[in-house]
C-alpha positions in Angstrom: 0.0 0.0 0.0 1.4 3.4 -1.0 2.7 5.3 2.0 1.3 8.7 0.8 -2.2 7.3 1.2 -1.8 7.4 5.0 -0.8 11.0 5.0 -3.4 12.4 2.6 -5.2 15.3 4.2 -9.0 15.3 4.4 -10.3 18.1 2.2 -12.6 20.9 3.5 -16.2 19.8 4.0 -18.6 20.5 1.1 -22.4 20.5 1.2 -24.2 17.7 -0.5 -26.4 18.8 -3.4 -30.1 18.5 -2.6 -32.7 17.0 -4.8 -36.2 18.4 -4.0 -39.2 16.0 -4.0 -41.9 17.4 -6.3 -45.2 17.6 -4.5 -46.9 16.4 -7.7 -45.3 13.0 -7.3 -46.5 12.6 -3.7 -49.7 11.4 -2.1 -50.0 13.3 1.2 -51.8 12.8 4.5 -51.7 15.3 7.4 -51.8 13.7 10.8 -52.9 15.3 14.1 -50.3 13.2 16.0 -46.6 12.7 15.5 -45.7 9.9 13.2 -43.3 7.1 14.2 -42.5 4.0 12.1 -43.5 3.3 8.5 -43.9 0.0 6.5 -45.2 -0.6 3.0 -47.4 -3.6 2.4 -46.1 -6.4 0.1 -48.6 -5.4 -2.6 -47.5 -1.7 -2.6 -51.0 -0.5 -2.0 -50.9 0.3 1.7 -48.7 2.0 4.2 -48.8 1.0 7.9 -47.6 3.6 10.3 -47.4 4.1 14.1 -48.3 7.4 15.8 -47.7 8.8 19.2 -50.7 9.7 21.3 -50.4 11.9 24.4 -52.3 10.0 27.2 -52.4 12.9 29.6 -51.0 10.5 32.2 -47.7 10.9 33.9 -45.0 8.6 35.1 -41.9 9.3 37.2 -40.1 10.3 34.0 -42.8 12.6 32.7 -45.7 12.5 30.3 -46.8 9.1 29.0 -47.0 8.7 25.2 -48.9 5.7 23.8 -48.4 4.2 20.3 -51.3 3.6 17.9 -51.3 1.6 14.6 -52.8 2.8 11.4 -53.0 1.5 7.8 -53.4 3.9 4.9 -54.6 2.8 1.4 -52.7 5.6 -0.3 -53.7 4.4 -3.8 -57.4 5.1 -3.0 -59.2 8.1 -1.5 -60.0 8.2 2.2 -58.3 8.5 5.5 -56.1 5.9 7.3 -57.8 3.3 9.4 -56.9 2.9 13.1 -56.1 -0.8 13.8 -54.6 -0.6 17.3 -55.7 2.2 19.7 -54.1 3.9 22.7 -56.2 2.0 25.3 -54.8 -1.2 24.0 -51.1 -0.2 24.1 -51.7 1.5 27.5 -52.0 -2.0 29.0 -48.3 -2.5 28.3 -47.0 0.9 29.2 -44.9 1.6 32.2 -43.1 4.8 31.4 -44.7 4.8 28.0 -45.6 2.6 25.0 -43.1 3.4 22.2 -43.3 1.5 18.9 -40.0 -0.4 18.5 -40.5 -2.1 15.2 -43.2 -2.4 12.5 -43.3 -4.8 9.6 -45.7 -6.7 7.3 -45.8 -10.5 7.5 -47.6 -11.4 4.4 -51.1 -9.9 4.9 -50.6 -9.3 8.7 -48.8 -6.5 10.5 -46.4 -7.0 13.4 -46.0 -4.1 15.8 -43.6 -4.4 18.7 -44.5 -2.1 21.6 -42.1 -1.3 24.4 -43.1 -0.4 27.9 -40.7 2.5 28.2 -38.3 0.3 30.2 -36.9 -3.2 29.5 -39.9 -5.1 28.2 -41.8 -5.4 25.0 -45.0 -6.8 23.6 -45.5 -8.2 20.1 -48.9 -7.4 18.6 -50.0 -9.1 15.4 -52.9 -7.5 13.6 -54.7 -9.9 11.3 -55.9 -7.7 8.4 -58.3 -10.3 6.9 -60.1 -10.8 10.2 -59.7 -7.2 11.2 -58.5 -8.0 14.7 -55.5 -8.6 16.9 -54.3 -12.2 17.0 -54.1 -12.1 20.7 -54.8 -8.7 22.4 -53.9 -10.1 25.8 -50.4 -11.2 25.0 -48.1 -10.7 27.9 -44.9 -8.8 28.1 -41.5 -10.3 27.6 -38.1 -9.0 28.6 -36.2 -7.5 25.7 -33.5 -9.9 24.6 -29.9 -9.0 25.2 -27.6 -8.8 22.2 -26.1 -12.2 21.4 -22.5 -12.7 22.5 -21.6 -13.5 18.9 -23.5 -12.0 15.9 -23.7 -13.8 12.6 -21.4 -11.2 11.0 -18.8 -11.8 13.7 -19.1 -15.6 13.3 -18.4 -15.2 9.5 -15.4 -13.0 10.2 -14.0 -15.5 12.6 -14.4 -18.3 10.0 -12.7 -16.2 7.3 -9.8 -14.7 9.3 -8.3 -17.0 11.9 -5.3 -14.7 12.4 -7.6 -12.2 14.1 -8.1 -13.2 17.8 -11.6 -14.5 18.4 -12.1 -12.4 21.5 -11.4 -9.2 19.5 -13.8 -10.1 16.7 -16.5 -11.0 19.3 -16.4 -7.3 20.5 -16.1 -5.6 17.1 -18.2 -2.9 15.5 -19.7 -4.2 12.3 -22.1 -2.9 9.7 -23.4 -4.6 6.6 -22.9 -2.5 3.4 -24.5 -5.2 1.3 -26.5 -7.8 3.2 -24.6 -11.0 3.8 -22.0 -9.9 1.2 -19.9 -6.8 2.1 -19.1 -5.9 5.7 -17.6 -2.8 7.3 -15.5 -4.0 10.2 -13.8 -2.2 13.1 -12.2 -3.7 16.1 -13.4 -2.4 19.5 -11.0 -4.0 22.0 -8.5 -2.5 24.4 -5.0 -2.3 22.9 -6.1 -3.1 19.3 -6.0 -0.6 16.5 -9.5 0.5 15.4 -8.7 0.3 11.7 -11.6 0.2 9.3 -11.7 -2.8 7.0 -13.9 -3.6 4.0 -14.6 -7.3 4.0 -15.9 -9.4 1.1 -17.5 -12.2 3.2 -18.3 -14.5 0.3 -14.7 -14.7 -0.8 -13.0 -14.1 2.6 -11.2 -11.0 1.3 -10.4 -7.9 3.3 -9.1 -4.5 2.4 -7.8 -1.9 4.8 -9.5 1.5 4.4 -6.7 4.1 4.9 -8.1 7.1 6.6 -6.9 10.7 5.8 -4.4 12.5 8.0 -5.9 13.8 11.2 -8.4 11.0 11.6 -6.7 9.0 14.3 -8.0 5.4 14.7 -8.8 5.9 18.4 -10.9 9.0 17.6 -13.1 7.3 15.0 -16.2 5.2 15.4 -18.0 3.8 12.3 -21.7 4.4 12.3 -22.3 2.6 9.0 -21.9 3.0 5.3 -23.4 2.6 1.9 -21.9 0.9 -1.2 -23.2 1.2 -4.7 -21.0 -0.4 -7.4 -17.6 1.2 -6.8 -18.8 4.2 -4.7 -18.4 3.9 -0.9 -19.8 6.3 1.6 -18.8 6.1 5.3 -20.6 7.7 8.2 -18.2 8.2 11.1 -18.2 9.8 14.5 -15.0 11.6 15.4 -14.2 12.4 19.0 -11.8 15.3 19.6 -11.2 17.3 22.8 -14.5 16.4 24.5 -16.4 17.2 21.3 -17.8 15.0 18.6 -18.7 15.5 15.0 -20.3 13.3 12.3 -18.3 12.8 9.1 -19.7 11.7 5.8 -16.8 10.6 3.5 -16.8 9.1 0.0 -14.2 7.2 -2.0 -13.9 4.9 -5.0 -13.2 1.3 -3.7 -11.6 0.4 -7.1 -8.7 2.7 -6.2 -8.0 1.2 -2.8 -4.3 0.5 -2.4 -3.3 2.9 -5.2 -2.0 6.4 -5.3 -5.2 7.5 -7.0 -7.4 6.9 -4.0 -8.9 10.1 -2.5 -11.6 11.0 0.0 -14.4 13.4 -0.6 -15.8 15.1 2.5 -19.5 15.8 2.5 -19.7 16.7 6.2 -20.7 20.3 5.9 -23.5 21.3 8.3 -23.6 18.0 10.2 -23.7 18.0 13.9 -22.1 15.6 16.4 -24.7 13.0 17.2 -26.3 11.1 14.4 -27.3 7.5 13.9 -27.0 5.7 10.6 -29.9 3.6 9.1 -29.4 1.7 5.8 -32.6 1.7 3.8 -33.6 -0.8 1.0 -31.4 -0.3 -2.1 -33.0 -0.1 -5.5 -31.5 -0.9 -8.9 -30.6 2.8 -9.3 -29.1 3.7 -5.9 -28.4 2.9 -2.3 -30.3 5.0 0.2 -29.6 5.8 3.9 -30.8 8.0 6.7 -28.9 10.0 9.3 -31.1 10.6 12.3 -30.2 13.3 14.8 -30.3 11.8 18.3 -31.4 15.1 19.9 -33.7 16.3 17.2 -35.1 13.3 15.4 -37.1 15.5 13.0 -33.8 17.0 11.7 -33.0 13.7 9.9 -31.2 13.6 6.6 -31.9 11.3 3.7 -29.3 10.5 1.1 -29.1 8.6 -2.2 -25.8 7.2 -3.5 -25.5 6.1 -7.1 -22.6 5.5 -9.5 -22.0 9.1 -10.2 -22.8 11.1 -7.0 -24.2 11.4 -3.5 -27.4 13.4 -3.2 -29.5 14.6 -0.3 -33.3 14.2 -0.7 -35.4 17.0 0.8 -38.9 18.5 0.8 -39.3 22.3 0.6 -40.5 23.9 3.8 -40.4 20.7 5.8 -38.1 18.9 8.2 -37.6 15.2 7.7 -38.4 12.8 10.6 -38.3 9.3 9.1 -38.2 7.5 5.8 -38.7 4.1 4.2 -38.3 2.7 0.7 -39.3 -0.6 -0.9 -37.7 -2.6 -3.7 -40.1 -1.1 -6.2 -38.9 2.5 -5.5 -41.9 3.7 -3.4 -40.6 6.3 -1.0 -42.3 7.0 2.3 -41.5 10.2 4.2 -42.7 11.6 7.5 -42.3 15.4 7.7 -43.0 18.2 10.1 -43.3 21.9 9.5 -43.6 24.8 11.9 -45.1 28.2 11.7 -46.1 30.9 14.2 -49.7 31.1 15.4 -50.7 34.7 14.9 -53.4 34.5 17.6 -51.4 32.9 20.4 -47.8 33.8 19.3 -46.8 30.2 19.8 -45.2 28.0 17.2 -47.6 25.4 15.7 -46.4 22.1 14.1 -48.0 20.0 11.4 -47.2 16.4 10.7 -47.4 15.0 7.2 -46.8 11.7 5.5 -45.7 11.7 1.8 -45.8 8.6 -0.3 -43.6 9.4 -3.3 -44.1 7.6 -6.7 -41.3 5.4 -8.0 -40.7 7.8 -10.8 -38.8 10.1 -8.4 -36.1 7.6 -7.5 -36.0 6.1 -11.0 -35.0 9.5 -12.3 -31.6 9.3 -10.5 -28.6 8.8 -12.7 
């Protein structure tokens, strides 16, 4: 590997060019309650979503919010239907009843509700029978993370020269499910290098970081890979401060003097979480969620030519989902002052964007 690669200085941060979603391509629904999770039905005709309902009750930690489940037939006229109401989820609430996960299982919908502490309840809504499978299902303790994940097991099988106890405590993120892995050791006394691992062929490539990004200061949040284009989301700790970095490189140039990093970190704060969304045949999409202001999230599309930010004029982004057919679901919020009270009023909106929007990316 060329020595000069390790001393390349990271260029100044640049803003990512934004692509604005045209309102004409979106079916919209305004909600009176904040929207949580989203999930498209297998037939691409409906969108299930959770919302947060203020119960006007209080716990030791403050106000209790309860989740509700809706389904919206966005291809037809009409309002969403409420499938699970607040009194139902209130049975499982301790400090609250947040929606932890939402997914379709064939024609049914699985909603996992937390109790605000360390337990969760699985609720399955049977859409054909229009009822819960078992509304009295009891709570179960949230499972602890396994001591060895499937990714770590595969890494151990491929690279026996890496100590098993180091791999078992590593920081890993799938860039391509079951195919390409971003690996970082997380063990005392071991360098926290970043590796790109081809699991199928047991091949690994070191990702040389630019000068100034010390290994011990960097924590990989995740990444996106589309053909040869790689984007890394990193958290850098420096002098009691942290910042989020969004870096891009061409993986075909790894190990050569032609490798360079592009820095798209302009305007990013210090505390984001990375979520990989379903990739389409045109691009790979991912979400950066602000831990302190979730409705300041940022949605990105990576294709063979460029990285683009996806935005909606006049709105902040809270959450997003995309399916294999290119349907894009967005939860948005907008604020404006109330002329009568002087307070700031918020509106919550869901947009379902037609596949033509994502298909237009080149």
